[in-house]
N, C-alpha and C positions, 0 to 999 in steps of 0.2 A: 437372660441370655439372648432371647429373641430380639430385644431392643438393641443389643450390641450388634448383632448381624445386620439388622435393618439400617442402623446408623452407618456401619462400615460399608455396606453396599451402596448406600446413598452417597457417601463421600467419594467412593470410587467412580460411580456413575457421573456425578456432577463435575468432578474434577476432569474427567476425560471429555465431556461434551461441551463444557462452558469454559474451557481453559483459554485464557487470553491474557497475555502480559502486555498491557499498553506501555509504551515507552514513556519515560519521564526524565527530566533533566535536560541539560544542554545537548543539542545535536546539531552538528554542522555537516551539511551534505557536500560531497565533492562535486565537481562539475558533472561527472558521469552519473552519479546517483541523482543529482538534480534533474538531469535530462530524463532519467528513468522515471522519476516521480511525475514529471509532466506527461510523459507517454502513458504511464499508468492511468492518470486521470482521464486521458482520452480513450482508454480501452484499446490501445494500439496492439499490445501483445506481440506475438511472433509475426514477423513480416510475411512468413509463408502461410499464415492462416488468415490473412486479410483477404477479402473477396472484392475484386474489382475496385480497389482503392477505398473501400468503405470499412469503417470500424465494425467489427462483429463481436465485440466483447463488452461486458459491463464489469467494471472493477469490483472485486470482492474484498481483497485483503492485500496489504503491502507491508512488509517488515523490513526494517533496516538494522544494521549493526550499530552498536553504540558509537563506534568511530566514524560512522557515516559513509563507509566504503563498500559494504556488502549489502545485498538485498535479495528478496524473493517476493514474487507477487503471484496472485491467482485471479483469474477472470471467470466470468460466467458467459459462455458463448450465447449470442443473441437468440439462437434457436431453442435454448433451454432456460430462458429468463425466468419462467414461472416455476421451474423445477430445481433451481440451484438452492442449496442449503449451506450456510456458512459454518455449520457445526463442525468443529475439528479443523477448519481451514486456518484459524489463527495458529494453532499448534503446528500444523504442517508447514506453514510459511516460516515460522520461527526456527523449526528444526532444520529445514532446508537452507535458510539463510546462515545459520550457525555452521553448517557443513562447509561453507565457502568463506567464512569470515576470519579464518586463522586465529580462532580462539576468542574473538570479540563477541560478547553476548548480543543477541538480536531481540528486538521487541517490535510490536505492531506499531506502525506509523500511521496507516490510514485504513479505515474500514469503509468500503465503497469510496465515495469522494469526500468523506469527512476525516480530517486529520485528527487523530486521537492522541498523538504524542503530546504530553504535557511538558512544555518548556518555559512556562511563564508568559508566553506571548498570547495574542488573541486567539480565540477559537476560530478555526477556519474550515469552511465547507465550500467545495467547488461545486457550483450549480451548473446545470446544463447550459444556461445562457452565458456563463463565463467561458465556456469552451469555444466561443467564437474567436477568441484571441489567445494564442499561446503566451504572448507577452503578459497578458493580464493574469493568467494562471501562474506563471513564474513569479510575477510581482506579489501575488497573494501568498505564495509559499515563502518568498523572501521576507515580506512584511511580518509573517508569523515568526520570523527569527531563525529559520532553518538554513539559509544560504547567505553567505557574505560576499560572494563573487559578483561580478558584473553580469547581469542577466542579458545584456545585449551581446555578450560573447558566447552565449549558449547556442547550440545548433538549432536551426530553424525546424519547426514542427509543421507538417502538412495538416491543416485543420480537418480535411476530409478523412485521411487515413490515420492520423495520429502518429505517423512515422516521422523519423528525422528526414528533413529535406536533403 
């Protein structure tokens, strides 16, 4: 009987703390969600929380709906970099995304700057050196198979703030 309770408690504990539904299968982002993905990689966050035109966030988790139109992301503010823990963030981003997705299920697209959505394309990780060019970031996401639109038609991104120009 004791083994049963220990097993049950372990299942409940680990399912709540390590819950993460990585996306898989085809995903095509809309223009708006593509721009959001780029801003997320830059840590842009809420324009009202930026300080003097500088990014103040490190990306933690980005979830998209299967239809590529809804999203939710979480950041770690720079002043708390060493204190942020992503336990439960995947679940929170998925639940919040599904709230706005009109019934389309949501899954994790990126953890930090590494795209974890499995679509059959190449694995993609946006490095800090790649952030020198928003065009390069957009091209990397497009080359991974997530965007079919013309990346030259996307809104410009300010490299310093990560916000749309």
